[in-house]
C-alpha positions as a Markdown table, in Angstrom:
| # | Residue | x | y | z |
|---|---|---|---|---|
| 1 | Unk | -19.6 | -41.1 | 1.0 |
| 2 | Unk | -21.7 | -40.6 | 4.1 |
| 3 | Unk | -23.7 | -37.4 | 4.7 |
| 4 | Unk | -21.3 | -36.4 | 7.4 |
| 5 | Unk | -18.2 | -37.1 | 5.3 |
| 6 | Unk | -19.7 | -35.0 | 2.5 |
| 7 | Unk | -20.4 | -32.2 | 4.8 |
| 8 | Unk | -16.8 | -32.2 | 6.1 |
| 9 | Unk | -15.4 | -32.3 | 2.6 |
| 10 | Unk | -17.7 | -29.3 | 1.7 |
| 11 | Unk | -16.6 | -27.3 | 4.7 |
| 12 | Unk | -13.0 | -27.7 | 3.7 |
| 13 | Unk | -13.6 | -26.1 | 0.3 |
| 14 | Unk | -13.1 | -22.4 | -0.8 |
| 15 | Unk | -16.5 | -22.7 | -2.3 |
| 16 | Unk | -18.1 | -23.3 | 1.1 |
| 17 | Unk | -16.2 | -20.4 | 2.6 |
| 18 | Unk | -17.5 | -18.0 | 0.0 |
| 19 | Unk | -21.0 | -19.4 | 0.0 |
| 20 | Unk | -21.5 | -19.3 | 3.7 |
| 21 | Unk | -20.0 | -15.8 | 4.0 |
| 22 | Unk | -22.3 | -14.6 | 1.2 |
| 23 | Unk | -25.2 | -15.9 | 3.2 |
| 24 | Unk | -24.2 | -13.8 | 6.2 |
| 25 | Unk | -23.7 | -10.8 | 3.9 |
| 26 | Unk | -27.2 | -11.3 | 2.4 |
| 27 | Unk | -28.6 | -11.3 | 5.9 |
| 28 | Unk | -26.8 | -8.1 | 6.7 |
| 29 | Unk | -28.0 | -6.3 | 3.7 |
| 30 | Unk | -31.5 | -7.3 | 4.7 |
| 31 | Unk | -31.0 | -5.9 | 8.2 |
| 32 | Unk | -31.2 | -9.3 | 9.9 |
| 33 | Unk | -27.8 | -9.4 | 11.7 |
| 34 | Unk | -27.5 | -8.7 | 15.4 |
| 35 | Unk | -24.1 | -6.9 | 15.4 |
| 36 | Unk | -23.5 | -5.1 | 12.1 |
| 37 | Unk | -25.3 | -3.1 | 9.5 |
| 38 | Unk | -23.6 | -2.6 | 6.1 |
| 39 | Unk | -23.1 | 0.6 | 4.1 |
| 40 | Unk | -22.1 | -0.5 | 0.6 |
| 41 | Unk | -21.8 | 3.2 | -0.4 |
| 42 | Unk | -18.7 | 3.4 | 1.8 |
| 43 | Unk | -16.9 | 0.7 | -0.3 |
| 44 | Unk | -15.8 | 3.3 | -2.8 |
| 45 | Unk | -13.7 | 5.0 | 0.0 |
| 46 | Unk | -12.2 | 1.6 | 0.8 |
| 47 | Unk | -11.2 | 1.0 | -2.8 |
| 48 | Unk | -9.7 | 4.5 | -3.0 |
| 49 | Unk | -7.7 | 3.9 | 0.1 |
| 50 | Unk | -6.4 | 0.5 | -1.0 |
| 51 | Unk | -5.3 | 1.9 | -4.3 |
| 52 | Unk | -3.5 | 4.9 | -2.6 |
| 53 | Unk | -1.6 | 2.5 | -0.3 |
| 54 | Unk | -0.8 | 0.2 | -3.2 |
| 55 | Unk | 0.6 | 3.1 | -5.4 |
| 56 | Unk | 2.7 | 4.3 | -2.5 |
| 57 | Unk | 4.2 | 0.9 | -1.8 |
| 58 | Unk | 4.2 | -0.6 | -5.3 |
| 59 | Unk | 4.4 | 2.2 | -7.8 |
| 60 | Unk | 4.2 | -0.3 | -10.7 |
| 61 | Unk | 0.9 | -1.6 | -9.2 |
| 62 | Unk | 2.2 | -5.1 | -9.2 |
| 63 | Unk | 2.2 | -6.2 | -5.6 |
| 64 | Unk | 3.3 | -9.8 | -4.8 |
| 65 | Unk | 1.0 | -12.5 | -3.5 |
| 66 | Unk | 0.0 | -12.0 | 0.2 |
| 67 | Unk | 2.6 | -14.5 | 1.5 |
| 68 | Unk | 4.9 | -14.9 | 4.5 |
| 69 | Unk | 8.1 | -14.2 | 2.5 |
| 70 | Unk | 7.2 | -10.5 | 2.2 |
| 71 | Unk | 7.4 | -10.1 | 6.0 |
| 72 | Unk | 11.0 | -11.4 | 5.9 |
| 73 | Unk | 11.9 | -8.2 | 4.1 |
| 74 | Unk | 10.6 | -5.9 | 6.8 |
| 75 | Unk | 12.5 | -2.7 | 7.5 |
| 76 | Unk | 14.1 | -2.7 | 4.1 |
| 77 | Unk | 16.3 | -5.8 | 4.8 |
| 78 | Unk | 16.0 | -8.6 | 2.3 |
| 79 | Unk | 16.3 | -11.5 | 4.8 |
| 80 | Unk | 14.7 | -13.8 | 2.2 |
| 81 | Unk | 17.7 | -13.3 | -0.1 |
| 82 | Unk | 20.1 | -13.9 | 2.8 |
| 83 | Unk | 18.3 | -17.1 | 3.7 |
| 84 | Unk | 18.4 | -18.2 | 0.0 |
| 85 | Unk | 22.2 | -17.6 | 0.1 |
| 86 | Unk | 22.5 | -19.9 | 3.1 |
| 87 | Unk | 20.8 | -22.6 | 1.1 |
| 88 | Unk | 22.8 | -22.1 | -2.1 |
| 89 | Unk | 24.9 | -25.2 | -1.6 |
| 90 | Unk | 21.9 | -27.5 | -1.3 |
| 91 | Unk | 20.2 | -29.4 | -4.2 |
| 92 | Unk | 17.2 | -27.5 | -5.6 |
| 93 | Unk | 14.7 | -30.0 | -4.1 |
| 94 | Unk | 16.2 | -29.5 | -0.6 |
| 95 | Unk | 16.1 | -25.8 | -0.9 |
| 96 | Unk | 12.4 | -26.0 | -1.6 |
| 97 | Unk | 11.9 | -28.3 | 1.4 |
| 98 | Unk | 13.8 | -25.9 | 3.6 |
| 99 | Unk | 11.7 | -22.9 | 2.4 |
| 100 | Unk | 8.5 | -24.8 | 3.0 |
| 101 | Unk | 9.6 | -26.0 | 6.4 |
| 102 | Unk | 10.3 | -22.4 | 7.3 |
| 103 | Unk | 7.0 | -21.0 | 6.0 |
| 104 | Unk | 4.8 | -23.7 | 7.5 |
| 105 | Unk | 6.3 | -23.1 | 11.0 |
| 106 | Unk | 6.4 | -19.3 | 10.6 |
| 107 | Unk | 2.8 | -19.1 | 9.5 |
| 108 | Unk | 1.6 | -21.3 | 12.3 |
| 109 | Unk | 3.4 | -19.0 | 14.8 |
| 110 | Unk | 1.9 | -15.9 | 13.3 |
| 111 | Unk | -1.4 | -15.5 | 15.2 |
| 112 | Unk | -1.8 | -11.9 | 16.6 |
| 113 | Unk | 1.0 | -10.9 | 18.8 |
| 114 | Unk | -0.9 | -8.2 | 20.8 |
| 115 | Unk | -0.2 | -4.5 | 21.0 |
| 116 | Unk | 2.7 | -4.6 | 23.5 |
| 117 | Unk | 5.1 | -7.3 | 22.1 |
| 118 | Unk | 8.3 | -6.3 | 20.3 |
| 119 | Unk | 11.2 | -8.3 | 18.8 |
| 120 | Unk | 14.6 | -6.7 | 18.8 |
| 121 | Unk | 16.8 | -8.2 | 16.0 |
| 122 | Unk | 20.4 | -8.3 | 17.0 |
| 123 | Unk | 21.6 | -8.8 | 13.4 |
| 124 | Unk | 20.2 | -5.4 | 12.2 |
| 125 | Unk | 19.4 | -3.5 | 15.3 |
| 126 | Unk | 15.8 | -3.2 | 14.2 |
| 127 | Unk | 12.8 | -3.5 | 16.6 |
| 128 | Unk | 9.8 | -5.0 | 15.0 |
| 129 | Unk | 6.2 | -5.7 | 16.1 |
| 130 | Unk | 3.2 | -7.7 | 15.0 |
| 131 | Unk | 3.4 | -9.9 | 11.9 |
| 132 | Unk | 6.8 | -8.6 | 10.8 |
| 133 | Unk | 8.2 | -9.1 | 14.2 |
| 134 | Unk | 6.8 | -12.6 | 14.4 |
| 135 | Unk | 8.1 | -13.4 | 10.9 |
| 136 | Unk | 11.7 | -12.2 | 11.7 |
| 137 | Unk | 11.7 | -13.9 | 15.1 |
| 138 | Unk | 10.6 | -17.2 | 13.6 |
| 139 | Unk | 13.2 | -16.9 | 10.8 |
| 140 | Unk | 16.0 | -16.3 | 13.2 |
| 141 | Unk | 14.8 | -19.2 | 15.4 |
| 142 | Unk | 14.7 | -21.4 | 12.3 |
| 143 | Unk | 18.2 | -20.4 | 11.3 |
| 144 | Unk | 19.4 | -21.2 | 14.8 |
| 145 | Unk | 18.1 | -24.8 | 14.4 |
| 146 | Unk | 15.2 | -24.5 | 16.9 |
| 147 | Unk | 12.9 | -26.8 | 14.9 |
| 148 | Unk | 15.6 | -29.3 | 13.7 |
| 149 | Unk | 16.6 | -32.4 | 15.6 |
| 150 | Unk | 20.0 | -32.5 | 13.8 |
| 151 | Unk | 22.6 | -29.9 | 14.9 |
| 152 | Unk | 24.4 | -30.6 | 11.7 |
| 153 | Unk | 21.4 | -29.6 | 9.6 |
| 154 | Unk | 19.8 | -26.6 | 11.4 |
| 155 | Unk | 17.9 | -25.2 | 8.4 |
| 156 | Unk | 15.0 | -27.6 | 8.6 |
| 157 | Unk | 12.0 | -28.5 | 10.6 |
| 158 | Unk | 11.4 | -32.2 | 11.3 |
| 159 | Unk | 9.1 | -34.3 | 13.5 |
| 160 | Unk | 11.6 | -35.0 | 16.2 |
| 161 | Unk | 12.7 | -31.3 | 16.5 |
| 162 | Unk | 9.1 | -30.1 | 16.5 |
| 163 | Unk | 8.0 | -32.6 | 19.1 |
| 164 | Unk | 10.9 | -31.9 | 21.4 |
| 165 | Unk | 10.6 | -28.1 | 21.4 |
| 166 | Unk | 10.3 | -26.8 | 24.9 |
| 167 | Unk | 8.1 | -23.8 | 25.8 |
| 168 | Unk | 10.9 | -21.9 | 27.4 |
| 169 | Unk | 13.1 | -22.2 | 24.3 |
| 170 | Unk | 10.2 | -20.9 | 22.1 |
| 171 | Unk | 9.5 | -18.0 | 24.5 |
| 172 | Unk | 13.2 | -17.1 | 24.6 |
| 173 | Unk | 13.5 | -17.2 | 20.8 |
| 174 | Unk | 10.6 | -14.7 | 20.6 |
| 175 | Unk | 11.9 | -12.6 | 23.5 |
| 176 | Unk | 8.6 | -13.1 | 25.3 |
| 177 | Unk | 8.5 | -12.2 | 29.0 |
| 178 | Unk | 6.4 | -10.5 | 31.6 |
| 179 | Unk | 7.8 | -7.2 | 30.4 |
| 180 | Unk | 7.3 | -8.1 | 26.7 |
| 181 | Unk | 4.1 | -10.1 | 26.6 |
| 182 | Unk | 3.3 | -12.2 | 23.6 |
| 183 | Unk | -0.3 | -13.2 | 23.2 |
| 184 | Unk | -1.1 | -16.9 | 23.0 |
| 185 | Unk | 2.3 | -18.3 | 23.8 |
| 186 | Unk | 0.8 | -21.5 | 25.0 |
| 187 | Unk | -1.4 | -21.9 | 21.9 |
| 188 | Unk | 1.6 | -21.4 | 19.6 |
| 189 | Unk | 3.5 | -24.0 | 21.5 |
| 190 | Unk | 0.7 | -26.4 | 21.3 |
| 191 | Unk | 0.5 | -25.8 | 17.5 |
| 192 | Unk | 4.2 | -26.4 | 16.9 |
| 193 | Unk | 4.1 | -29.7 | 18.9 |
| 194 | Unk | 0.9 | -30.8 | 17.2 |
| 195 | Unk | 2.5 | -30.0 | 13.8 |
| 196 | Unk | 5.2 | -32.6 | 14.6 |
| 197 | Unk | 2.5 | -35.2 | 15.4 |
| 198 | Unk | 0.5 | -34.4 | 12.3 |
| 199 | Unk | 3.5 | -34.6 | 10.0 |
| 200 | Unk | 4.4 | -38.0 | 11.6 |
| 201 | Unk | 0.8 | -39.2 | 11.1 |
| 202 | Unk | 0.6 | -38.4 | 7.4 |
| 203 | Unk | 3.8 | -39.6 | 5.6 |
| 204 | Unk | 1.8 | -39.7 | 2.4 |
| 205 | Unk | 1.6 | -35.9 | 2.5 |
| 206 | Unk | 4.8 | -35.2 | 4.4 |
| 207 | Unk | 7.5 | -37.6 | 3.3 |
| 208 | Unk | 10.9 | -37.3 | 5.0 |
| 209 | Unk | 9.1 | -36.5 | 8.3 |
| 210 | Unk | 9.2 | -32.8 | 7.4 |
| 211 | Unk | 6.5 | -30.3 | 6.6 |
| 212 | Unk | 8.5 | -29.4 | 3.5 |
| 213 | Unk | 8.0 | -32.9 | 2.2 |
| 214 | Unk | 4.6 | -31.6 | 1.0 |
| 215 | Unk | 6.5 | -29.9 | -1.8 |
| 216 | Unk | 7.7 | -33.3 | -3.2 |
| 217 | Unk | 4.1 | -34.6 | -3.2 |
| 218 | Unk | 2.7 | -31.5 | -4.9 |
| 219 | Unk | 5.4 | -31.5 | -7.6 |
| 220 | Unk | 4.7 | -35.1 | -8.3 |
| 221 | Unk | 1.0 | -34.4 | -8.8 |
| 222 | Unk | 1.5 | -32.4 | -12.0 |
| 223 | Unk | -0.8 | -29.4 | -12.2 |
| 224 | Unk | -1.0 | -27.6 | -8.9 |
| 225 | Unk | -4.2 | -25.6 | -8.1 |
| 226 | Unk | -4.5 | -23.2 | -5.2 |
| 227 | Unk | -7.4 | -25.3 | -4.0 |
| 228 | Unk | -5.4 | -28.5 | -4.1 |
| 229 | Unk | -2.7 | -26.8 | -1.9 |
| 230 | Unk | -5.4 | -25.8 | 0.6 |
| 231 | Unk | -7.0 | -29.2 | 0.5 |
| 232 | Unk | -3.6 | -30.9 | 1.3 |
| 233 | Unk | -3.0 | -28.5 | 4.2 |
| 234 | Unk | -6.4 | -29.0 | 5.6 |
| 235 | Unk | -6.1 | -32.8 | 5.4 |
| 236 | Unk | -2.6 | -33.0 | 6.7 |
| 237 | Unk | -2.8 | -30.3 | 9.4 |
| 238 | Unk | -6.4 | -30.8 | 10.5 |
| 239 | Unk | -5.5 | -32.6 | 13.7 |
| 240 | Unk | -3.4 | -29.7 | 15.0 |
| 241 | Unk | -6.2 | -27.3 | 15.7 |
| 242 | Unk | -7.8 | -27.1 | 19.1 |
| 243 | Unk | -11.1 | -29.0 | 19.6 |
| 244 | Unk | -13.9 | -26.6 | 18.7 |
| 245 | Unk | -16.7 | -27.6 | 16.3 |
| 246 | Unk | -16.5 | -31.2 | 15.1 |
| 247 | Unk | -18.5 | -33.4 | 12.9 |
| 248 | Unk | -18.4 | -37.2 | 13.2 |
| 249 | Unk | -15.5 | -36.9 | 15.5 |
| 250 | Unk | -13.5 | -34.8 | 13.1 |
| 251 | Unk | -12.2 | -31.4 | 14.4 |
| 252 | Unk | -13.1 | -28.8 | 11.7 |
| 253 | Unk | -10.5 | -26.2 | 12.7 |
| 254 | Unk | -11.4 | -22.6 | 11.8 |
| 255 | Unk | -15.1 | -23.2 | 11.4 |
| 256 | Unk | -17.7 | -21.5 | 13.6 |
| 257 | Unk | -21.5 | -21.3 | 14.1 |
| 258 | Unk | -23.6 | -18.4 | 13.0 |
| 259 | Unk | -27.4 | -18.2 | 12.8 |
| 260 | Unk | -27.3 | -16.6 | 9.3 |
| 261 | Unk | -24.9 | -19.2 | 7.8 |
| 262 | Unk | -27.7 | -21.2 | 6.1 |
| 263 | Unk | -27.0 | -24.6 | 4.6 |
| 264 | Unk | -28.6 | -28.0 | 5.1 |
| 265 | Unk | -27.7 | -31.3 | 6.7 |
| 266 | Unk | -24.8 | -31.7 | 9.1 |
| 267 | Unk | -23.0 | -28.5 | 7.9 |
| 268 | Unk | -26.0 | -26.3 | 8.5 |
| 269 | Unk | -25.2 | -23.2 | 10.5 |
| 270 | Unk | -21.5 | -23.5 | 10.1 |
| 271 | Unk | -19.2 | -20.9 | 8.5 |
| 272 | Unk | -15.7 | -22.1 | 7.5 |
| 273 | Unk | -12.8 | -19.6 | 7.3 |
| 274 | Unk | -9.5 | -21.6 | 7.4 |
| 275 | Unk | -7.7 | -18.3 | 7.7 |
| 276 | Unk | -4.2 | -19.6 | 8.7 |
| 277 | Unk | -4.5 | -22.5 | 6.3 |
| 278 | Unk | -5.4 | -20.2 | 3.4 |
| 279 | Unk | -2.6 | -17.8 | 4.3 |
| 280 | Unk | -0.2 | -20.7 | 4.4 |
| 281 | Unk | -1.4 | -21.8 | 1.0 |
| 282 | Unk | -0.8 | -18.3 | -0.4 |
| 283 | Unk | 2.6 | -18.3 | 1.3 |
| 284 | Unk | 3.6 | -21.5 | -0.4 |
| 285 | Unk | 3.0 | -20.1 | -3.9 |
| 286 | Unk | 6.4 | -18.5 | -4.0 |
| 287 | Unk | 8.7 | -21.5 | -3.0 |
| 288 | Unk | 6.7 | -23.7 | -5.4 |
| 289 | Unk | 6.9 | -21.3 | -8.2 |
| 290 | Unk | 10.6 | -21.0 | -7.8 |
| 291 | Unk | 10.8 | -24.6 | -8.9 |
| 292 | Unk | 9.2 | -23.6 | -12.2 |
| 293 | Unk | 5.7 | -24.7 | -11.3 |
| 294 | Unk | 2.6 | -22.6 | -12.0 |
| 295 | Unk | -0.1 | -22.3 | -9.4 |
| 296 | Unk | -3.4 | -22.6 | -11.3 |
| 297 | Unk | -6.6 | -20.9 | -10.3 |
| 298 | Unk | -5.1 | -18.7 | -7.5 |
| 299 | Unk | -8.4 | -16.8 | -7.3 |
| 300 | Unk | -10.2 | -19.8 | -5.9 |
| 301 | Unk | -9.0 | -19.0 | -2.4 |
| 302 | Unk | -10.7 | -16.2 | -0.5 |
| 303 | Unk | -9.8 | -13.0 | 1.3 |
| 304 | Unk | -8.5 | -13.5 | 4.8 |
| 305 | Unk | -10.8 | -12.8 | 7.7 |
| 306 | Unk | -8.4 | -11.2 | 10.1 |
| 307 | Unk | -8.4 | -8.0 | 12.0 |
| 308 | Unk | -6.5 | -5.8 | 9.5 |
| 309 | Unk | -8.8 | -6.6 | 6.6 |
| 310 | Unk | -11.9 | -6.6 | 8.8 |
| 311 | Unk | -10.7 | -3.5 | 10.7 |
| 312 | Unk | -10.4 | -1.6 | 7.4 |
| 313 | Unk | -14.1 | -2.2 | 6.7 |
| 314 | Unk | -15.1 | -1.0 | 10.2 |
| 315 | Unk | -12.8 | 2.0 | 10.3 |
| 316 | Unk | -13.9 | 3.3 | 6.9 |
| 317 | Unk | -17.6 | 2.8 | 7.7 |
| 318 | Unk | -18.6 | -0.2 | 5.5 |
| 319 | Unk | -19.4 | -2.3 | 8.6 |
| 320 | Unk | -21.3 | -0.3 | 11.2 |
| 321 | Unk | -21.6 | -1.7 | 14.7 |
| 322 | Unk | -25.2 | -1.9 | 15.9 |
| 323 | Unk | -24.4 | -1.7 | 19.7 |
| 324 | Unk | -21.6 | -0.5 | 22.0 |
| 325 | Unk | -20.4 | -3.9 | 23.0 |
| 326 | Unk | -19.0 | -4.5 | 19.5 |
| 327 | Unk | -16.2 | -2.1 | 20.2 |
| 328 | Unk | -16.4 | -1.9 | 24.0 |
| 329 | Unk | -15.9 | -5.6 | 25.0 |
| 330 | Unk | -13.1 | -8.1 | 24.5 |
| 331 | Unk | -14.5 | -11.0 | 22.5 |
| 332 | Unk | -13.6 | -14.7 | 22.0 |
| 333 | Unk | -12.9 | -16.0 | 18.5 |
| 334 | Unk | -16.1 | -18.1 | 18.6 |
| 335 | Unk | -18.4 | -15.2 | 19.7 |
| 336 | Unk | -21.2 | -14.5 | 17.3 |
| 337 | Unk | -20.1 | -10.9 | 16.8 |
| 338 | Unk | -16.6 | -12.1 | 15.7 |
| 339 | Unk | -17.9 | -14.8 | 13.4 |
| 340 | Unk | -20.2 | -12.2 | 11.9 |
| 341 | Unk | -17.4 | -9.7 | 11.4 |
| 342 | Unk | -15.2 | -12.3 | 9.8 |
| 343 | Unk | -17.8 | -13.6 | 7.4 |
| 344 | Unk | -18.8 | -10.1 | 6.3 |
| 345 | Unk | -15.1 | -9.4 | 5.7 |
| 346 | Unk | -14.6 | -12.3 | 3.4 |
| 347 | Unk | -17.6 | -11.5 | 1.3 |
| 348 | Unk | -16.8 | -7.8 | 1.1 |
| 349 | Unk | -13.1 | -8.4 | 0.2 |
| 350 | Unk | -14.2 | -9.9 | -3.1 |
| 351 | Unk | -16.1 | -6.7 | -3.8 |
| 352 | Unk | -13.2 | -4.5 | -2.8 |
| 353 | Unk | -10.9 | -6.5 | -5.1 |
| 354 | Unk | -13.4 | -6.1 | -8.0 |
| 355 | Unk | -13.5 | -2.3 | -7.4 |
| 356 | Unk | -9.7 | -2.1 | -7.3 |
| 357 | Unk | -9.4 | -4.2 | -10.5 |
| 358 | Unk | -12.0 | -2.1 | -12.3 |
| 359 | Unk | -10.6 | 1.3 | -11.3 |
| 360 | Unk | -7.1 | 0.3 | -12.3 |
| 361 | Unk | -8.2 | -1.5 | -15.5 |
| 362 | Unk | -6.5 | -4.7 | -14.4 |
| 363 | Unk | -8.4 | -8.0 | -14.8 |
| 364 | Unk | -8.2 | -10.6 | -12.0 |
| 365 | Unk | -5.6 | -12.6 | -14.1 |
| 366 | Unk | -3.3 | -9.6 | -13.9 |
| 367 | Unk | -4.2 | -8.4 | -10.4 |
| 368 | Unk | -5.6 | -11.4 | -8.4 |
| 369 | Unk | -7.2 | -11.1 | -5.0 |
| 370 | Unk | -4.1 | -12.5 | -3.4 |
| 371 | Unk | -2.1 | -9.5 | -4.6 |
| 372 | Unk | -4.9 | -7.0 | -3.7 |
| 373 | Unk | -4.7 | -8.4 | -0.2 |
| 374 | Unk | -1.0 | -7.6 | 0.0 |
| 375 | Unk | -1.0 | -4.4 | -1.9 |
| 376 | Unk | -3.6 | -3.9 | -0.6 |
| 377 | Unk | -6.3 | -4.3 | 2.0 |
| 378 | Unk | -4.0 | -5.7 | 4.6 |
| 379 | Unk | -1.6 | -2.8 | 4.3 |
| 380 | Unk | -4.4 | -0.2 | 4.1 |
| 381 | Unk | -6.1 | -1.7 | 7.2 |
| 382 | Unk | -2.8 | -1.3 | 9.1 |
| 383 | Unk | -2.3 | 2.3 | 7.9 |
| 384 | Unk | -5.8 | 3.4 | 8.8 |
| 385 | Unk | -5.6 | 1.7 | 12.2 |
| 386 | Unk | -2.3 | 3.6 | 12.9 |
| 387 | Unk | -4.0 | 6.9 | 11.9 |
| 388 | Unk | -7.0 | 6.3 | 14.3 |
| 389 | Unk | -5.5 | 4.6 | 17.3 |
| 390 | Unk | -2.3 | 4.7 | 19.3 |
| 391 | Unk | -0.4 | 1.5 | 18.6 |
| 392 | Unk | -2.5 | 0.7 | 15.5 |
| 393 | Unk | -4.6 | -2.0 | 17.2 |
| 394 | Unk | -7.8 | -3.2 | 15.7 |
| 395 | Unk | -11.2 | -1.4 | 16.2 |
| 396 | Unk | -12.6 | -4.6 | 17.7 |
| 397 | Unk | -10.8 | -6.5 | 20.5 |
| 398 | Unk | -10.3 | -10.2 | 20.3 |
| 399 | Unk | -8.7 | -12.5 | 22.9 |
| 400 | Unk | -6.1 | -14.3 | 20.9 |
| 401 | Unk | -5.3 | -17.9 | 21.8 |
| 402 | Unk | -2.5 | -18.0 | 19.3 |
| 403 | Unk | -4.3 | -20.3 | 16.9 |
| 404 | Unk | -6.8 | -18.2 | 14.9 |
| 405 | Unk | -5.6 | -14.7 | 14.1 |
């Protein structure tokens, strides 16, 4: 394997995500970062807040994995069970494919919606925002056959349906308009179409020309590890991401430059996050486990560097901005301040999870990071944001292109 190929393989691994984020944290603890200082003493308050939110939402202290399916139950309506009922007449393998089709499309459409957007669900009369709104909007679009090329089989996503999707139809399905602006509509549209191309280009990973075909491949592989799910997603979906950093002509996706990243050779200075891909991997745990499979080593994946987790650390004083522009400006995803914020978030989420596990007397095998995220840091980040700011937006503003957050 060439040096560049080795670097690319390394940057796709959860090990690289943790290692490079730890490098940035180490620089922060030494006072060598440009945008944030770190107050580790404030971590205790974060742990307490996470546990309080977890107890309120999950009194048995057994939150589920931080996956997309949870959002389908927003507002106390179990849309996941209703969707399952619609699949009841299908063979088990086809039910799994349908679930995986839905989750892949839904997660890729999940990047931050912005503060103003809302989705009104006709079926329940509920009005939902942010991730829950995006989840329910994508579920209803999926049920309507928006991503299928076969009107007789609406509950699927396939290459032809994804490639043929028109921007106006997607915008209408998400009720996006000038009066109800959805951030990054163009980026979301490009991702969906690119998903169709990627599935078509990798039949070995996506048989049957469907994203859900990946379930067939994973089941046939025997033991499934969390890292192997992520690896398959990064290999299969790599071409869908916009051209940012690349090595040897390979687009790296959610990988960014930071002066404190460390490393040697072609990967030096690069910090991988793979946020959407990791969240997609977490989200696929449930449909795969429904088939009787066990996901090994779930703790190999990392915390997710998005604005709720990162916002919690800023709002509760662990991450302290060093200058006014951190909070005062609107940043691009590749700006150094945002890469720094995200890297520190990943490294510190491991420490928050350890604190939660220790305080509750629950080892990682019983309360893995993926459940602490759901229970959890994500929910606590949202709760604190709602307490501090009208609309519950993040403490740091990012211009979303619909493909990162």
